[in-house]
Backbone as CSV, one residue per row, in Angstrom:
resi,resn,N_x,N_y,N_z,CA_x,CA_y,CA_z,C_x,C_y,C_z
1,UNK,0.903,-1.242,-0.098,0.151,-0.053,0.050,0.879,1.109,0.074
2,UNK,0.764,2.212,-0.940,1.448,3.439,-0.960,1.185,4.362,0.062
3,UNK,2.059,4.994,0.806,2.040,5.762,1.729,1.285,7.129,1.465
4,UNK,0.582,7.602,2.365,-0.084,8.886,1.889,0.995,10.108,1.883
5,UNK,0.577,11.126,0.898,1.415,12.209,0.678,1.282,13.057,1.953
6,UNK,-0.050,13.204,2.443,-0.247,14.076,3.594,-0.991,13.297,4.656
7,UNK,-0.515,13.431,5.903,-1.273,12.588,6.922,-1.439,13.757,7.942
8,UNK,-2.801,13.774,8.479,-3.165,14.804,9.547,-3.831,13.671,10.783
9,UNK,-3.059,13.838,11.913,-3.531,12.867,12.844,-3.678,13.752,14.305
10,UNK,-5.084,13.543,14.634,-5.454,14.081,16.198,-5.327,15.487,16.319
11,UNK,-5.377,16.131,15.011,-5.221,17.779,15.038,-6.071,18.622,15.825
12,UNK,-5.456,19.536,16.536,-6.383,20.339,17.284,-5.781,21.994,17.298
13,UNK,-6.799,22.811,17.348,-6.292,24.343,17.428,-7.325,24.964,18.242
14,UNK,-6.779,25.962,18.827,-7.337,26.965,19.780,-6.789,28.215,19.907
15,UNK,-7.647,29.312,19.991,-7.146,30.441,20.030,-7.572,31.042,21.649
16,UNK,-6.552,30.876,22.479,-6.872,31.106,24.032,-8.098,30.218,24.384
17,UNK,-9.309,30.851,24.764,-10.197,29.852,25.329,-11.029,29.339,24.154
18,UNK,-11.142,29.899,23.023,-11.801,29.295,21.734,-11.125,28.095,21.209
19,UNK,-11.712,27.027,21.282,-11.272,25.909,20.480,-11.804,25.814,19.206
20,UNK,-10.977,25.821,17.905,-11.633,25.794,16.661,-11.943,24.533,16.199
21,UNK,-11.074,23.393,16.230,-11.363,22.135,15.693,-10.640,21.084,16.710
22,UNK,-10.968,20.036,16.766,-10.412,18.779,17.490,-10.424,17.477,16.845
23,UNK,-9.296,16.675,17.187,-9.561,15.436,16.727,-9.802,15.028,15.111
24,UNK,-9.049,16.090,14.288,-9.085,16.006,12.822,-7.910,14.965,12.278
25,UNK,-8.513,14.042,11.711,-7.613,12.898,11.188,-7.972,12.616,9.649
26,UNK,-7.288,12.673,8.874,-7.213,12.128,7.627,-6.043,12.290,6.841
27,UNK,-6.083,11.245,5.730,-4.745,11.315,4.910,-5.235,11.613,3.416
28,UNK,-4.184,12.057,2.598,-4.325,12.405,1.188,-3.420,11.691,0.530
29,UNK,-3.658,11.029,-0.623,-2.763,10.240,-1.270,-2.016,11.090,-2.200
30,UNK,-1.016,10.701,-2.993,-0.099,11.382,-3.834,-0.631,11.874,-5.013
31,UNK,-1.943,11.272,-5.487,-2.642,11.845,-6.702,-4.077,11.693,-6.276
32,UNK,-4.251,12.451,-5.322,-5.841,12.717,-4.945,-6.021,14.106,-4.536
33,UNK,-7.353,14.413,-4.738,-7.736,15.568,-4.561,-8.961,15.479,-3.330
34,UNK,-8.762,16.188,-2.071,-9.705,15.927,-1.040,-10.225,17.480,-0.837
35,UNK,-11.596,17.407,-1.061,-12.277,18.719,-0.655,-12.848,18.999,0.583
36,UNK,-12.709,19.862,1.158,-12.991,20.123,2.593,-14.339,21.188,2.723
37,UNK,-15.633,20.921,3.146,-16.518,21.875,3.274,-17.032,21.813,4.773
38,UNK,-17.854,22.955,4.950,-18.150,23.067,6.273,-18.912,24.540,6.498
39,UNK,-19.431,24.726,7.588,-20.217,26.081,7.789,-18.986,27.102,7.968
40,UNK,-19.559,28.408,7.772,-18.753,29.382,8.014,-18.356,29.601,9.602
41,UNK,-16.856,29.607,9.637,-16.452,29.777,11.189,-15.922,28.286,11.704
42,UNK,-16.048,27.317,10.965,-15.797,25.782,11.393,-14.236,25.600,11.517
43,UNK,-13.613,26.595,10.848,-11.980,26.281,10.851,-11.517,25.790,9.690
44,UNK,-12.090,25.936,8.252,-11.369,25.219,7.299,-10.102,25.964,6.820
45,UNK,-10.167,27.385,6.793,-8.934,27.952,6.496,-7.938,27.896,7.582
46,UNK,-8.142,27.850,8.644,-7.167,27.750,9.765,-6.808,26.390,9.678
47,UNK,-7.349,25.357,9.481,-6.968,23.892,9.154,-5.877,23.874,8.042
48,UNK,-6.458,24.570,6.919,-5.327,24.548,5.749,-3.987,25.342,6.091
49,UNK,-4.042,26.384,6.832,-2.970,27.315,7.227,-2.041,26.455,8.079
50,UNK,-2.685,25.674,8.907,-1.810,24.610,9.709,-1.193,23.663,9.122
51,UNK,-1.733,23.007,8.050,-1.114,22.259,7.143,0.024,22.664,6.347
52,UNK,-0.247,24.006,6.168,0.850,24.737,5.207,2.081,25.107,6.007
53,UNK,1.850,25.028,7.561,2.821,25.572,8.422,2.793,26.853,8.711
54,UNK,1.846,27.575,8.254,1.783,29.043,8.519,1.120,29.395,9.859
55,UNK,0.558,28.373,10.532,-0.158,28.556,11.933,0.370,27.331,12.787
56,UNK,0.576,27.522,13.952,0.904,26.394,14.854,-0.189,25.641,15.182
57,UNK,-0.164,24.276,15.406,-1.440,23.787,15.825,-1.062,23.283,17.444
58,UNK,-2.088,22.999,18.086,-2.050,22.693,19.587,-1.966,21.311,19.867
59,UNK,-2.572,20.550,19.176,-2.596,18.991,19.328,-2.336,18.362,18.016
60,UNK,-1.779,17.107,18.067,-1.684,16.276,17.104,-0.625,16.455,16.100
61,UNK,-0.471,15.828,15.002,0.502,15.947,14.177,0.105,16.107,12.677
62,UNK,1.041,16.694,11.838,0.807,16.750,10.362,2.000,16.509,9.754
63,UNK,2.043,15.550,8.738,3.104,15.060,8.148,2.904,15.171,6.517
64,UNK,4.037,15.564,5.946,3.917,15.770,4.574,4.973,14.863,4.046
65,UNK,4.756,13.599,3.576,5.773,12.686,3.320,6.438,12.297,4.515
66,UNK,7.849,12.295,4.518,8.378,11.870,5.754,8.900,13.112,6.745
67,UNK,8.387,14.339,6.333,8.494,15.533,7.180,7.432,15.835,7.926
68,UNK,7.662,16.053,9.302,6.662,16.511,10.462,6.524,18.140,10.058
69,UNK,5.316,18.749,9.745,5.138,20.120,9.787,5.272,20.961,11.016
70,UNK,6.147,21.720,11.026,6.053,22.677,12.438,6.271,24.017,11.762
71,UNK,6.527,24.196,10.494,6.728,25.398,9.787,6.602,25.059,8.129
72,UNK,6.575,26.295,7.625,6.307,25.957,6.151,7.686,25.148,5.611
73,UNK,7.150,24.264,4.649,8.373,23.323,4.250,8.258,23.358,2.727
74,UNK,9.483,23.124,2.082,9.428,23.053,0.643,8.662,21.793,-0.005
75,UNK,7.922,22.276,-1.094,7.245,21.287,-1.778,5.740,21.311,-1.392
76,UNK,5.444,22.195,-0.607,3.975,22.614,-0.287,3.788,24.198,-0.788
77,UNK,2.590,24.246,-1.622,2.385,25.666,-2.232,0.698,25.728,-2.030
78,UNK,0.450,27.016,-1.884,-0.799,27.509,-1.270,-1.399,28.359,-2.577
79,UNK,-2.596,28.385,-2.791,-3.237,29.393,-3.662,-4.327,30.054,-2.717
80,UNK,-4.389,31.325,-2.675,-5.359,32.085,-1.880,-6.533,32.467,-2.424
81,UNK,-7.597,32.840,-1.898,-8.889,33.426,-2.311,-8.585,34.608,-3.050
82,UNK,-7.835,35.660,-2.454,-7.788,36.968,-3.196,-6.477,37.203,-3.807
83,UNK,-6.186,36.000,-4.753,-4.918,35.945,-5.647,-3.690,36.159,-5.079
84,UNK,-3.496,36.984,-4.029,-2.057,37.351,-3.373,-0.821,37.558,-4.504
85,UNK,-1.325,38.389,-5.526,-0.363,38.888,-6.462,0.332,40.247,-5.970
86,UNK,1.457,40.313,-6.573,2.277,41.728,-6.113,1.709,42.738,-7.263
87,UNK,1.004,43.649,-6.931,0.504,44.699,-7.923,1.614,45.461,-8.888
88,UNK,2.709,45.509,-8.306,4.054,46.093,-9.119,4.653,45.127,-9.961
89,UNK,4.348,43.992,-9.945,5.066,43.030,-10.632,4.160,42.572,-11.897
90,UNK,4.941,42.221,-13.124,4.140,41.713,-14.238,3.815,40.182,-13.870
91,UNK,3.004,39.505,-14.916,2.647,38.138,-14.693,4.003,37.382,-14.888
92,UNK,4.809,37.770,-15.693,6.128,36.976,-15.407,6.895,36.988,-14.119
93,UNK,6.810,38.385,-13.673,7.523,38.555,-12.356,6.754,37.836,-11.290
94,UNK,5.479,37.856,-11.100,4.634,37.188,-10.121,4.766,35.653,-10.200
95,UNK,4.957,35.164,-11.456,5.087,33.573,-11.512,6.422,33.311,-11.223
96,UNK,7.373,34.051,-11.346,8.864,33.583,-10.965,9.130,33.919,-9.464
97,UNK,8.263,34.449,-8.698,8.688,34.997,-7.519,8.778,33.776,-6.712
98,UNK,8.064,32.629,-6.598,8.172,31.463,-5.657,9.489,30.853,-6.086
99,UNK,9.824,30.571,-7.411,11.030,30.096,-7.673,12.406,30.857,-7.407
100,UNK,12.136,32.275,-7.361,13.364,33.097,-6.669,13.478,32.844,-5.342
101,UNK,12.250,32.787,-4.651,12.539,32.726,-3.214,13.168,31.473,-2.813
102,UNK,12.871,30.270,-3.669,13.439,28.970,-3.441,14.839,29.106,-3.900
103,UNK,15.399,30.093,-4.442,16.877,29.985,-4.814,17.099,29.218,-6.008
104,UNK,16.229,29.192,-6.866,16.393,28.502,-8.257,17.256,29.369,-9.221
105,UNK,18.112,28.871,-9.943,18.958,29.346,-10.787,18.268,30.179,-11.967
106,UNK,18.844,31.175,-12.360,18.176,32.027,-13.462,17.775,31.336,-14.644
107,UNK,18.598,30.440,-15.138,18.229,29.449,-16.270,17.063,28.758,-16.191
108,UNK,16.888,28.027,-14.984,15.687,27.504,-14.556,14.415,28.201,-14.444
109,UNK,14.688,29.383,-13.944,13.476,30.508,-13.787,13.000,30.688,-15.108
110,UNK,14.233,30.956,-16.160,13.765,31.556,-17.462,13.213,30.419,-18.281
111,UNK,13.354,29.118,-17.921,12.800,28.053,-18.661,11.189,27.622,-18.041
112,UNK,11.172,27.660,-16.826,9.898,27.086,-16.100,8.809,28.463,-16.345
113,UNK,9.120,29.648,-16.184,7.903,30.336,-16.003,7.306,30.599,-17.305
114,UNK,7.735,30.640,-18.493,6.926,30.616,-19.691,6.005,29.139,-19.771
115,UNK,6.564,28.152,-19.294,5.856,26.849,-19.498,4.684,26.961,-18.507
116,UNK,4.735,27.341,-17.314,3.516,27.547,-16.541,2.549,28.617,-16.883
117,UNK,3.130,29.824,-17.433,2.417,30.977,-17.861,1.282,30.036,-19.001
118,UNK,1.946,29.316,-19.987,1.250,28.629,-20.969,0.219,27.769,-20.382
119,UNK,0.737,26.848,-19.186,-0.217,25.941,-18.793,-1.284,26.348,-18.237
120,UNK,-1.306,27.445,-17.553,-2.675,28.125,-17.226,-3.229,29.014,-18.053
121,UNK,-2.771,28.983,-19.342,-3.664,29.907,-20.450,-3.396,31.189,-20.389
122,UNK,-2.187,31.795,-19.983,-1.812,33.095,-19.922,-0.805,33.587,-21.055
123,UNK,-0.476,32.670,-21.899,0.497,32.990,-22.929,-0.004,34.324,-23.552
124,UNK,0.910,35.374,-23.725,0.758,36.670,-24.467,0.336,37.752,-23.450
125,UNK,0.087,37.244,-22.137,-0.052,38.277,-21.207,1.067,38.339,-20.030
126,UNK,2.314,38.030,-20.475,3.644,38.017,-19.780,3.646,39.355,-19.132
127,UNK,3.533,40.350,-19.688,4.127,41.794,-19.412,2.817,42.324,-18.821
128,UNK,1.710,41.962,-18.486,0.601,42.556,-17.875,0.833,42.547,-16.560
129,UNK,0.097,43.666,-15.864,0.241,43.952,-14.258,-1.156,43.341,-13.989
130,UNK,-1.266,43.238,-12.593,-2.618,42.818,-12.012,-3.743,43.601,-12.276
131,UNK,-3.525,44.901,-12.191,-4.787,45.874,-12.346,-5.037,45.829,-13.923
132,UNK,-4.387,45.271,-14.897,-4.913,45.224,-16.166,-5.769,43.796,-16.389
133,UNK,-5.722,43.023,-15.568,-6.196,41.590,-15.690,-7.718,41.376,-14.946
134,UNK,-8.497,40.640,-15.436,-9.783,40.219,-14.777,-9.361,39.238,-13.473
135,UNK,-10.445,39.150,-12.910,-10.153,38.323,-11.518,-9.654,36.772,-11.945
136,UNK,-10.455,36.490,-13.075,-10.101,35.132,-13.432,-8.631,35.036,-14.035
137,UNK,-8.225,35.803,-14.593,-6.718,35.981,-15.153,-5.866,36.001,-13.913
138,UNK,-6.192,36.713,-12.986,-5.204,37.014,-11.817,-5.025,35.802,-10.973
139,UNK,-6.247,35.046,-10.841,-6.228,33.743,-10.353,-5.512,32.618,-11.155
140,UNK,-5.507,32.784,-12.468,-4.522,31.702,-13.123,-3.185,32.149,-12.732
141,UNK,-2.855,33.433,-12.657,-1.439,33.796,-12.418,-1.164,33.298,-11.131
142,UNK,-1.973,33.529,-10.154,-1.660,32.927,-8.738,-1.422,31.316,-8.871
143,UNK,-2.386,30.836,-9.730,-2.129,29.293,-9.914,-0.641,28.820,-10.435
144,UNK,-0.390,29.672,-11.582,1.096,29.402,-12.184,1.944,29.586,-11.321
145,UNK,1.965,30.521,-10.489,2.972,30.929,-9.448,3.150,29.672,-8.480
146,UNK,1.877,29.190,-7.991,2.115,27.883,-7.038,2.662,26.668,-7.828
147,UNK,2.326,26.445,-9.017,2.677,25.366,-9.898,4.036,25.434,-10.285
148,UNK,4.415,26.722,-10.544,5.807,26.682,-10.960,6.917,26.116,-10.054
149,UNK,6.742,26.016,-8.807,7.848,25.426,-7.808,7.353,23.848,-7.909
150,UNK,6.626,23.278,-8.578,6.291,21.802,-8.731,6.278,21.375,-7.435
151,UNK,5.035,21.791,-6.705,4.943,21.200,-5.424,4.452,19.794,-5.193
152,UNK,4.677,19.238,-4.089,4.103,17.770,-3.869,2.804,17.888,-3.386
153,UNK,2.603,19.146,-2.928,1.086,19.318,-2.189,0.511,20.653,-2.579
154,UNK,-0.699,20.716,-3.091,-0.974,22.065,-3.502,-2.297,22.140,-2.405
155,UNK,-2.499,23.333,-1.771,-3.473,23.618,-0.591,-4.185,24.801,-1.469
156,UNK,-5.650,24.748,-1.488,-6.332,25.866,-2.141,-7.442,26.187,-1.320
157,UNK,-7.124,27.526,-0.930,-8.239,28.158,-0.097,-9.491,28.936,-0.853
158,UNK,-10.361,28.236,-1.010,-11.543,28.847,-1.779,-10.936,29.844,-2.987
159,UNK,-10.339,29.062,-3.892,-9.427,30.025,-4.839,-10.357,30.741,-5.927
160,UNK,-11.712,30.079,-6.028,-12.680,30.761,-7.064,-13.690,31.543,-6.462
161,UNK,-13.633,31.745,-5.282,-14.864,32.517,-4.575,-14.950,34.011,-4.969
162,UNK,-13.670,34.595,-5.302,-13.995,36.115,-5.697,-13.998,36.344,-7.140
163,UNK,-14.242,35.326,-7.863,-14.665,35.594,-9.218,-16.198,35.360,-9.484
164,UNK,-16.853,35.828,-10.692,-17.998,35.447,-11.134,-18.241,34.161,-11.573
165,UNK,-19.633,33.655,-11.503,-19.984,32.282,-11.515,-19.605,31.735,-12.833
166,UNK,-19.668,32.466,-13.900,-19.106,31.886,-15.323,-17.707,31.519,-15.349
167,UNK,-16.870,32.692,-14.758,-15.382,32.438,-14.623,-15.227,31.314,-13.586
168,UNK,-16.113,31.131,-12.619,-15.624,30.093,-11.473,-15.844,28.852,-12.296
169,UNK,-16.735,28.544,-13.033,-16.809,27.196,-13.876,-15.771,27.031,-14.677
170,UNK,-15.454,28.131,-15.446,-14.133,27.832,-16.391,-13.011,27.555,-15.682
171,UNK,-12.706,28.082,-14.664,-11.470,27.667,-13.815,-11.656,26.433,-13.078
172,UNK,-12.754,26.033,-12.826,-12.870,24.728,-12.166,-12.384,23.645,-13.092
173,UNK,-12.991,23.705,-14.388,-12.405,22.668,-15.309,-10.952,22.822,-15.686
174,UNK,-10.646,24.201,-16.011,-9.122,24.462,-16.025,-8.313,23.831,-14.962
175,UNK,-8.739,23.828,-13.880,-7.995,23.302,-12.704,-7.837,21.667,-12.957
176,UNK,-8.800,20.989,-13.247,-9.101,19.612,-13.516,-8.122,19.265,-14.639
177,UNK,-8.213,20.085,-15.772,-7.241,19.932,-16.995,-5.652,19.698,-16.419
178,UNK,-5.344,20.990,-15.658,-3.971,21.043,-15.003,-3.682,19.861,-14.418
179,UNK,-4.500,19.402,-13.293,-4.369,18.343,-12.471,-4.067,17.121,-13.195
180,UNK,-4.798,16.883,-14.456,-4.616,15.656,-15.066,-3.220,15.412,-15.735
181,UNK,-2.822,16.912,-16.319,-1.489,16.908,-16.740,-0.400,16.691,-15.646
182,UNK,-0.597,17.258,-14.469,0.470,17.240,-13.476,-0.274,16.798,-12.118
183,UNK,-0.739,15.773,-11.994,-1.378,15.331,-10.853,-0.577,15.383,-9.401
184,UNK,-1.191,15.743,-8.391,-0.565,15.931,-7.181,-1.433,15.828,-6.134
185,UNK,-1.015,15.582,-4.916,-1.864,15.822,-3.606,-2.530,17.044,-3.506
186,UNK,-3.600,17.345,-3.360,-4.265,18.458,-3.285,-5.435,18.686,-2.017
187,UNK,-5.473,19.664,-1.501,-6.820,19.960,-0.353,-7.271,21.322,-0.840
188,UNK,-8.543,21.020,-1.192,-9.153,22.103,-1.582,-10.501,22.562,-0.768
189,UNK,-10.425,23.809,-0.125,-11.303,24.260,0.712,-12.305,25.041,-0.016
190,UNK,-13.510,24.760,0.096,-14.633,25.489,-0.568,-15.864,25.716,0.127
191,UNK,-16.609,26.645,0.045,-18.157,26.682,0.702,-19.089,26.058,-0.401
192,UNK,-18.821,26.026,-1.741,-19.626,25.419,-2.610,-19.570,23.818,-2.721
193,UNK,-20.945,23.294,-2.381,-20.767,21.718,-2.469,-20.768,21.284,-3.766
194,UNK,-21.225,21.785,-4.749,-21.089,21.460,-6.219,-19.658,21.392,-6.391
195,UNK,-18.986,22.489,-6.305,-17.671,22.611,-6.609,-16.801,21.343,-5.796
196,UNK,-17.119,21.188,-4.624,-16.595,20.032,-3.747,-16.576,18.516,-4.550
197,UNK,-17.896,18.373,-5.041,-18.220,17.110,-5.385,-17.637,16.817,-6.980
198,UNK,-17.607,18.091,-7.645,-16.936,18.099,-9.024,-15.542,17.777,-8.948
199,UNK,-14.709,18.705,-7.892,-13.492,18.457,-7.924,-12.827,17.317,-7.172
200,UNK,-13.535,17.014,-5.952,-12.879,15.994,-5.038,-12.967,14.688,-5.396
201,UNK,-12.061,13.711,-4.953,-12.277,12.156,-4.954,-12.949,11.909,-3.488
202,UNK,-12.659,12.658,-2.567,-13.461,12.497,-1.314,-13.743,13.877,-0.988
203,UNK,-14.940,14.132,-0.137,-15.353,15.580,0.383,-15.428,15.102,1.938
204,UNK,-14.444,15.995,2.815,-14.616,15.877,4.029,-15.662,17.142,4.519
205,UNK,-16.461,16.324,5.532,-17.429,17.598,6.144,-17.186,17.782,7.392
206,UNK,-16.881,19.074,7.687,-16.471,19.554,8.989,-17.934,20.130,9.647
207,UNK,-18.246,19.907,10.881,-19.348,20.270,11.702,-19.148,20.625,13.082
208,UNK,-19.671,21.365,13.824,-19.803,21.373,15.313,-18.994,22.445,15.666
209,UNK,-19.014,22.706,17.156,-18.145,23.801,17.716,-17.739,23.212,19.010
210,UNK,-16.532,22.927,19.157,-15.331,22.800,18.018,-15.738,22.043,16.933
211,UNK,-15.166,22.403,15.859,-15.556,21.464,14.598,-14.648,20.193,14.752
212,UNK,-15.338,19.006,13.973,-14.665,17.923,13.827,-15.066,17.041,12.701
213,UNK,-14.613,16.209,12.132,-15.008,15.511,10.976,-16.382,14.812,11.236
214,UNK,-17.445,15.288,10.425,-18.614,14.586,10.853,-18.664,13.308,9.690
215,UNK,-18.408,13.431,8.488,-18.267,12.498,7.521,-17.175,12.801,6.337
216,UNK,-16.819,11.411,5.813,-16.068,11.628,4.620,-16.613,10.836,3.629
217,UNK,-17.037,11.522,2.489,-17.798,10.914,1.492,-16.916,10.630,0.193
218,UNK,-17.066,9.493,-0.302,-16.018,9.129,-1.474,-16.958,9.403,-2.741
219,UNK,-16.337,10.108,-3.807,-16.949,10.653,-4.685,-16.451,9.757,-5.872
220,UNK,-17.245,8.932,-6.321,-17.081,7.745,-7.339,-17.653,8.364,-8.451
221,UNK,-17.102,9.281,-9.075,-17.505,9.961,-10.422,-16.331,9.495,-11.439
222,UNK,-16.926,9.093,-12.647,-15.688,8.908,-13.698,-14.695,9.965,-14.018
223,UNK,-13.805,9.547,-14.430,-12.767,10.526,-14.780,-12.366,10.402,-16.288
224,UNK,-11.843,11.430,-16.983,-11.518,12.964,-16.493,-13.305,13.413,-16.243
225,UNK,-13.358,14.405,-15.374,-14.590,15.067,-15.082,-14.718,16.166,-16.201
226,UNK,-15.834,16.196,-16.800,-16.139,17.309,-17.947,-17.465,18.109,-17.269
227,UNK,-17.901,18.991,-18.324,-19.273,19.385,-18.178,-20.298,18.548,-17.991
228,UNK,-20.211,17.299,-18.844,-21.182,16.259,-18.828,-21.223,15.650,-17.516
229,UNK,-20.396,15.563,-16.663,-20.304,15.263,-15.246,-21.310,15.987,-14.485
230,UNK,-21.775,17.178,-14.531,-22.767,17.958,-13.821,-24.082,17.510,-14.233
231,UNK,-24.219,16.832,-15.188,-25.532,16.326,-15.633,-25.944,14.800,-15.341
232,UNK,-24.922,14.331,-14.594,-25.205,12.748,-14.474,-25.907,12.730,-13.322
233,UNK,-26.733,11.679,-13.291,-27.615,11.452,-11.842,-26.939,11.223,-10.690
234,UNK,-25.556,10.481,-10.962,-24.876,10.211,-9.613,-24.257,11.472,-9.181
235,UNK,-23.890,12.546,-10.044,-23.402,13.778,-9.597,-24.459,14.334,-8.479
236,UNK,-25.948,14.357,-9.159,-26.926,15.025,-8.197,-26.900,14.248,-7.153
237,UNK,-26.886,12.910,-6.996,-27.136,12.226,-5.786,-25.940,12.552,-4.696
238,UNK,-24.813,12.691,-5.291,-23.663,12.831,-4.305,-23.797,14.297,-3.725
239,UNK,-24.379,15.294,-4.507,-24.293,16.560,-4.164,-25.484,16.662,-3.176
240,UNK,-26.372,16.014,-3.113,-27.653,15.947,-2.284,-27.195,15.342,-0.998
241,UNK,-26.168,14.350,-1.112,-25.798,13.635,0.234,-24.876,14.659,0.948
242,UNK,-24.014,15.357,0.204,-23.165,16.073,1.090,-24.019,17.400,1.578
243,UNK,-24.928,17.995,0.620,-25.680,18.968,1.362,-26.546,18.568,2.400
244,UNK,-27.181,17.479,2.469,-27.988,16.728,3.483,-27.106,16.689,4.859
245,UNK,-25.979,16.203,4.620,-25.076,16.038,5.892,-24.707,17.400,6.277
246,UNK,-24.505,18.299,5.468,-23.921,19.601,5.976,-25.067,20.564,6.607
247,UNK,-26.290,20.272,6.069,-27.251,21.356,6.446,-28.148,20.598,7.489
248,UNK,-28.122,19.308,7.819,-28.822,18.891,8.944,-28.587,19.598,10.167
249,UNK,-27.467,19.980,10.647,-27.238,20.429,11.851,-27.635,21.982,11.635
250,UNK,-27.669,22.722,10.476,-28.292,24.128,10.285,-29.895,24.182,10.606
251,UNK,-30.336,22.882,10.097,-31.836,22.777,10.274,-32.157,22.538,11.816
252,UNK,-31.460,21.756,12.343,-31.652,21.418,13.698,-31.571,22.747,14.571
253,UNK,-30.520,23.547,14.381,-30.316,24.664,15.062,-31.462,25.597,15.015
254,UNK,-31.841,25.766,13.541,-32.933,26.703,13.482,-34.116,26.247,14.115
255,UNK,-34.509,24.911,14.289,-35.638,24.261,14.867,-35.416,24.983,16.300
256,UNK,-34.340,24.739,17.021,-34.047,25.140,18.436,-34.330,26.610,18.721
257,UNK,-33.827,27.466,17.780,-34.088,28.789,17.731,-35.590,29.125,17.667
258,UNK,-36.354,28.556,17.030,-37.819,28.941,16.809,-38.714,28.287,17.879
259,UNK,-38.147,27.363,18.683,-38.850,26.970,19.878,-38.818,28.078,20.717
């Protein structure tokens, strides 16, 4: 059996007296996308930042390969919701940033940057600045920057939430295309149940205060996933299962409030 690329074991996080989540346990395979959903405030982004090593955790362990995560480590890249681009840098300079920070030789940067700009569909926009680009183009640039360091782990924190619905759907399928070309371990945090089911091989549902894993749902949809996937009866069944799992708690809370 192949060892997981990511292993989260007994993870807990608190801010003073506020316990955000507890007893979080899951693995992610080397070629697997795991989507995480849950109500606002359940700690999805905090969990992702702990896995990235940007935040300390208070209980449990995180392993990426054979490295225990206590700080940011090489081979892990994150794509943020609000693009995270440097406004004074061009597309080329933004995409090159991670490679420069990693100390990559100039020749490697010059070879890789055009390759990853092309991969995300931004060829021809190498000299554009973020203010000149749409939200979708900016997020493509952020994705190219993350991919250029060729990470073993890609963490995505609601990366398409800041774009319009049409652009969001385009980017979802672009991400799937890129993942097919360059598969890696990916954790994708989203508020969209449909997005989680479309992209994920498994969907983890977080619930409660403090939150914990309520259920892990295997998404047994055929691959590669396309727009036809959205029309399959099985897609609708899985979407409803995730929805009902997530919303049951909300309905119960509403009932208690109305009493």
